[in-house]
C-alpha positions, 0 to 999 in steps of 0.5 A: 500500500502506498499510504496508510491512516492509523486511527488510535488513542493507544500510542502502544498499538500505533508503535507496534504497527509502525515497527511491523510495517517497517520490518515488512516494507524496508529491508533490514540493512536499510531500516536505519535510513529509510524508516522515518517518523516525524511529528506534524508540529515540527514538519510541514506537509511540503517537507513530508511530500518532498521526502516521499518523492526522494529516492530511497537508499539501497533501492528499497522503499522509503517509509515515512510516518507522520504523527498528528497530521490533524494539527496541520491547517486545511491547506497542508492537509489538502497538500497531503491529500493531493499527494495520495492521488499520485503517490510515489510507488517507491514510497509508503506514507503513514499518517497517525491520528487520534480516533476522535480527531481524524480529519475527514479530508485525510480519511477520505483521501487515504481510503481511496488510495490506501488503507485506513486502519483503526486500533482500538485499545481493549477496555477492562473487560476485553483486556484479559482476552487481549493479554492471553493472545499476547501470551500465545505470541510468546509461546505461553498459555496464560490461563483465564484466571491468571489473565483476570488477576493480571488485569486486576493488578495492573489495570488496562494499561497496555504497556504495563500489561505487556511488560508484566507478561514478559516478566511472567514469561521469563519467570516461567522459564521452560514451563508453557502455562502461566497460572494465577499463582504465578501472577500472584507471586510475580506481579506487584500490586500498585507498585510505587517503585519500579526497576526503571527507578532503581536503574536511574538511581544507579546511573546517578551513582546513588547506591543508597537510593538504588538499594532502597528501591531494590528492597522496596520492590522485594518488600512489595512482593517482587520475587528475586527471580522476577527482579533479576529477569527484568533487571537483565532486560533493562540492562540489555535495553540500556546497552542497545540504546548506548550502542545506537546513540554511538552509531548516531541513530535517532531515538525512533531508529533505536526503538525500531532496532530494539523492538521497544516503544519509543517512550522506552528509549526516551525514558532510558536515554539519560541512564544509558549515557551514565554507564560505559560499555564495560560496565554494562557488559560486566553487569550483564555477565554477572546477571547471567551467572546469578540466574544460573546460580539461583537455579542450581545452588543455595545462593542467597538471592537478596544478597546477590542482587544487592551486590549487583545493584551496589556494583552498578551504582558505584562504578566510575561511569564512561 
C-alpha cells in the first residue's frame, strides 16, 4: 500500500504497527535510513511530500510516518491529500491520528488510495482476552484466571500489561502455562517503585537510593527471580540504546532496532549515557551467572542482587 491512516488513542498499538510495517516494507540493512517518523508540529506537509518523492537508499522503499497530521491547517492537509492521488510507488506514507480527531479530508483521501486502519485499545473487560493472545505470541498459555488477576493488578494499561507478561514469561522459564499463582507471586500490586527507578538511581551513582528501591520492590512482593529477569532486560535495553546513540541513530531508529516503544528509549536515554560499555557488559555477565546460580545452588538471592545493584551504582561511569 502506498499510504496508510492509523486511527488510535493507544500510542502502544500505533508503535507496534509502525515497527511491523517497517520490518515488512524496508529491508533490514536499510531500516536505519529509510524508516522515518516525524511529528506534524515540527514538519510541514511540503517537507513530508518532498521526502516521499526522494529516492530511497539501497533501492528499497522509503517509509515515512507522520504523527498528528490533524494539527496541520486545511491547506497542508489538502497538500497531503493531493499527494495520495499520485503517490510515489517507491514510497509508503503513514499518517497517525487520534480516533476522535481524524480529519475527514485525510480519511477520505487515504481510503481511496490506501488503507485506513483503526486500533482500538481493549477496555477492562476485553483486556484479559487481549493479554492471553499476547501470551500465545510468546509461546505461553496464560490461563483465564491468571489473565483476570493480571488485569486486576495492573489495570488496562497496555504497556504495563505487556511488560508484566514478559516478566511472567521469563519467570516461567521452560514451563508453557502461566497460572494465577504465578501472577500472584510475580506481579506487584500498585507498585510505587519500579526497576526503571532503581536503574536511574544507579546511573546517578546513588547506591543508597538504588538499594532502597531494590528492597522496596522485594518488600512489595517482587520475587528475586522476577527482579533479576527484568533487571537483565533493562540492562540489555540500556546497552542497545548506548550502542545506537554511538552509531548516531535517532531515538525512533533505536526503538525500531530494539523492538521497544519509543517512550522506552526516551525514558532510558539519560541512564544509558551514565554507564560505559564495560560496565554494562560486566553487569550483564554477572546477571547471567546469578540466574544460573539461583537455579542450581543455595545462593542467597537478596544478597546477590544487592551486590549487583551496589556494583552498578558505584562504578566510575564512561
